[in-house]
N, C-alpha and C positions, 0 to 999 in steps of 0.2 A: 504494500500500500504506500501511498505518498503522504508526506507530512503536509497537512493543510493548515496547521497552526503556524503562524509566522513567529520567528524568534523576536523576542522583545528587546528593544533598545530605547533609550530616552526619546528617540524620534519616532518610535513606532509603538505607542501605548495601545493596549487592548481594551476595547470598550467592554464594560461589564455586561454579562449575559442577562437576558430577560427570560421569564418562564411562563408566559400566558397559557400555553397548552398544558404544561404540567399542572398549573393551578386549576384549570378547567377539569382535567382528568381527576384530580384529587377531590374536587367538589362532587363529581360523580361517585367516586370511591367511598366517600364518607356515608353515602346513602345505603350502601349494600355491603360494606366491609367494616368491621369494628376498627375504629381509629383511622380508617381510610387506607393506611399502610401500617402493618404491624412489624415488630422486630426493630432492628437498628434504625431503619429509615423512618420509623413512625415518629410523630410529633411528641410522643410521651417520653422518648428515650433521652433527649437532651444532648446526644452526640453531635447534632447538626446545628447547634445554636450559632448564629441566628437562623432560624428555619427558612426565612424568606430568601436566603442567599443560595439555597441548594435546589437543584432539579429534583423532581420527585418520580419521574417515570422515564425509562429509556426506550429507544426505538430500534437500535441495533448496536452491535459490538464487533470489533475486529482487531486482532493483534493486541496491542497495549492500550487500546482506546475504546470508548463507547460514545454514542450520541444520544442526547435526550430527545423527547418528543418535539421540542422546539428547534431541533437541528443543531444545537450547540455541541461542540466536540470536546472531549476530555481525555487527557492522559490519566490513566486510572491506576492509582496506587492502593486501592482497596481490593481490586481483583476479585470482585464478587464476594468479598470477605474471605478470600483465600483460594477458592477452587481454580481460578484462572492462573495456572502455574506455567503453562507453555505459551499462552496467548489465546485470546478469544478466537474461536473458530479454527483452531489448528487443523490443517488439512490432513495430516497423518492420523490424528485421532478420529476425526469425522469419517475418514475413509474406512477405518477399522470398524467403527460403529455401524456404518451403512452396510458393510459386508455382512456383519452379524445380523442386522435387522432383516436382511433379505432371507436369512435362514430361519431364525427363531428369536424370540425374546422372552416373554413371560409364558411359560408352558407348565403343564401339570407336574413335570419332573425337570430337574435342572439339566442344563447343558454341560457338557464336559469342559466348556471354556471356563467354568468356575474352578475346575481342578487346575487348569492351565494357570490361572491367575494366582491361586494359592501356592502352586509350585514356584512361580516367579517371586512371590513375596518371601517365601521361605529361603529362596536363593539370595534375595536382595537384602533383607532385614536381618541384621546380625543376631538379634535375640528371638527370632521367630523359628519355631519348629512346626507351627501350624497357623492357619488363618481361618477366621470365621467372618462372614460378610453380612452387612446390614445396609442401612441407607444414610443415616446421619451420624455426626460425631457423638451426639448424645446416646445413640443406640450402642455405640462401641464402649463408651465410658460406663454406661449402665450395666452392660454385660460384664465388663471388667470387675465392677463391684460385686455383682452377683456371683461371679466365678470365685473371687477371693473368699467370699462368705461360704460358698458351697465347699471349697477345698479345706477351709480351716474350721468350719462350724463355729465361727465367731461372728460378732455383730459389728464392732466398732471400726470406724474408718478414720484415718488421719488425713487431714487436708492441710494445705499450706495457705496462710493468710493471704487474702486477695485472690483466691482461686475462682476459676470459672470452668465448669466441666459439663455444661449443657443446661437444659431447663427442666429436667425431671425433678420431681419433688425432693428426692434425696440430695440433690446438688444445690438446693436453694437455701435461703436464710429464713429463720423463723418468722421474721416480720414481713415476709413477702406475702401478697394476697394469695389465698388458696393453699398455703403450706401449713400442714399440721405439725404440732409438736412431735408427734410420733414419727413423722417423716425424717426429722433431723436429730432425733434423740441420741443417736449413736455416733454423731459427728464430733470429732476432736480437731482442733486447729492449732497449728504451731507457726512461728515465723519462718520465713525462708532463710537459708544459710545459717540456721541456729541448731547446731548439732546437740548442744546441751539440752535445749528445749525438747528435741526429739527423744533424747535418752531418758529424760525425766518422764515424759509422757508414756513411753514404752514401759518403764518401770512401774509407774503409777497404775497402769491398766494392764499389767502383765497377764497374759493368757486370754485377753478379751479382744485384742485388735486383729482384725482380719487382713487389712491392707492399708497401704499408704498410697495415695494418688496425688500426683503433682505434674505440672508442666516441666519441661526440661530446664527452662529458666523462667523467671517471673515476667510474663508479658501481658500483664493485666491492663485495665483501663483506668484512666484518671491518675496514673502514677508512673514515674520513671521506671523503665524495665530494669531488672537486675539479673546479672549473670551469676552462675554458681561460683562460690569461692573455691580456690584450689583445694582439692581433696574432699570437697563437700559430698559429692555424690558417692564417692568410694566409701566414705564413712556411713552414709545412709544405707548403702548396700550391706555393709557389715552388720549394722544394728538390726536391719530387717531380718537378716539371716539368723542372728542370735536369738531373736524373739519369734521366729516363725511367721513373719509378716510378709504378705505378698506385695511386692514393689511394682506399682502401676505407673507408667509414664503416659500422660495424655499428650500425644504428639499430633493432635488434630490440626493445630495451627502450624506448628514448626516442622512437622514431618516432611521429609524429602527436600526441605529448603536448606538445611544445614549439612546433611549427609544422607545419601540414599540408603545407607545401612541403618538409619534411625538416629534420632538425636541423642539417645542414650549412648550409642557407639561414638558419636561425635564428642561427647563429654567423658568418655573413658570408663563406662560402667555398663552393666547388663540389667535390663528390666526383666521382670517376670511376665508382665503383660504390657503391651504397647498398643495404643489406639491411634488409628489413622483415618483421615477422611478428606480434608480440603484439597490436598494436592494429588489425590490418588488417581483421578480420572479426568482431570482438566474440565470439570463442570458436569460431567455425567454423574448420576446420583448413585454413589456407592461409598460405603465405609468398611473398615476392617478392624477387628481385634486380632492381634497376633500374640503368641505366647510360647512359653517353654513347655517341653514335653510333659513335665510332672503335673501340669494343670490341664492336660488334654481330657482326662476322664471327668474332671470337675465341670468343665464347660460343656462336655457332651451330655451331662446329666440334666442340664437346664433346658426347659421348654422355652424357646425364644426364637420367634420368627415373625414375618410380616408378609403382606400380600405381594410385594414386589421385590423381596430381598434376594431372590435368585434370578432376577432379570438379567438376561445374557448380554444385552447391548452394553450396559455399563462395564461389565467384566472385560469386554473387548476393548473398550475405550481405556480402561485402566492399564491393560497390557501394553497398548500403544503408547500411553503416557509414560509409564515407567521405562519402557524401552528407549524412548527418545530422551528422557531425562538422563539416562546412562550415557547415551551417545554424545550428547552435547556437554556433558559434565556440568549440569545445571547448577549445583551448589556453588561451584567456583565462579560461575557467571553471576549468580545472585550476589555473592559477597563482593565481587569487583564493582558491579553497577551500584549496589547499595552503598558501598563506601564512597564512590564518586558522588552520588546524590547527596548523602548526608553531610559529607565534608563541604560540598558546594552550598548547601542550604545554611549551614552554620556560618560560613563566610559571608553569604549574602545578608544574613541578619546582622553580623558584626559591622558590615558596611553602613548600616543605618543605625548603629549604636544600640542594637538589641542583642540579647543573649539567648540564642536558641540552643536547647539541650537535646541532643540525639542520644538515645539509649537503646539497649538491647543489641541483638545481632543485626548487621547491615541488611541481611535478607529479610528481616522482619523487625523493622525499626519503629521507635516511638519518638514523637516530637513534643517539646514543651517550651514555650517562651517563658523564661525565668524572670522576666521583668515585672510580673504582675501576679500576685498570689491569688487573686480572684478568678483567674483564668480567662477573663473577658478579653484581654488584649490578644491572647492567643487565638481566641475564637474569631476576633475581627480579622486577624491575619489570614486564618484558614478561609474565612468567607471571601476575602479578596482574591485568594488563589483560585478557589472553586469558580468564582464568577468570571475568571479569565482562562479557564480550561485545564486546571490541575486539580484532579479529584482526590482530595485528602479529607481526613476528618479531624475533629477537634481533640478527642480524647481516647483514641483507639490506636493500636499499632497498625503499621502499613506493610504492604507486601510488594516484592519485586517479582516480575514474571519474565519468562525467557524471550518474549517478543519485544521487550523494552530495548531501546537502542541508546547509544551514547548521545545521539542527537535529541532523543526524547528527554534524557536526563539534563542535558545542557539547556534545553528549552524550558524545562521545569524550573531550573535554577534562575533563569532570566525572569520568568513570570513571578516566582517567589520574591525576587529582588524588587520588582515593581510593586508587589503587594506590600512589602516592608516599607517602601518609600511612601506609599499612600497612607499607611497606618502612622508612620512617623510625622507626616504633615498634619494629620488629624490630631496627634498627641505630641506636639513639639517639646513639651517639658517632661514627658514621661521617660524616666530612666531608672 
């Protein structure tokens, strides 16, 4: 595809986008869909403040970009909240999916392509002796918790403060609407990178803890992301082994972006169970729980399935996605482009006397303007970027995809620089 967004220079400012068709579609949606749009894009979420600065509905997507219903074009750093790992509409993935669709998809018995994908995951993921497929990341994390409990005959689960593992009741907080005390009664929480807190929790609840579930590093919302301290995961592994606790890595967001062998492998330890979803099939609907051989009987004992969980087309797409990720050495590409982008954004902020903090891994980075504790200044800057064709969010981490080019990255930095300049003129004394 050709780049239709023009590089920004002081002589070539981009006029802010307008969204009349998005607003009209939203007005229709509120009449027939609760909140009009639910999830992150919904007005109740707060990730998109100020709401009026964001498009609400897309019309098409290709490569590193999408277009809204008003025809505005965006370089997309949300990547569908992660599934777009190779680029929207990747030709190889679509071709594999079409070939499979011509043969079969949802049938009364599974296609052997499910076995092909499981074999590929066992070959690819360092801690995988088997793979079990579902549809969403939350399906995989829920099965992981059930498996840990089935294997140990224990109830309690350790979480890391700031966790997000889906929307099932067990993964929520007690004050969330619809969540019962019984849903979260066996949840224990510890700080990240705090081995002593983990040791004390394990000793206090000795013989009662089924599993520990955590992201490979802390990539939560509304907070700077934190990498594991040296030796942290190795110490966690030892303590889990000592106490017979199943170690679960939620690799739904970071999986295949740091290392195709899994983020546990990237950080030098082995999970007992590891959950994948977002980057598994480049947007085709499939997730996977992978695990060690000693848990195979436990997961086999659980009744756990869904209407479309053995759909063959997403399996074909996943095989094509993983194969291409291997061929292009995607994690290296993600790290290189992510570093180029975040370094450039920090420098652009500095040029306008702002302090932009980039945290987490470059392939999955988090941004925060440190000049305003209220977060409103950051939201203003994000809004100006979005209205000029760079789709980022205020308080969520961002994703790199393989269709992104250095030209895209440099264009992004130029637009961000213009956005910083606009915010600085609006707030000349803010520092």
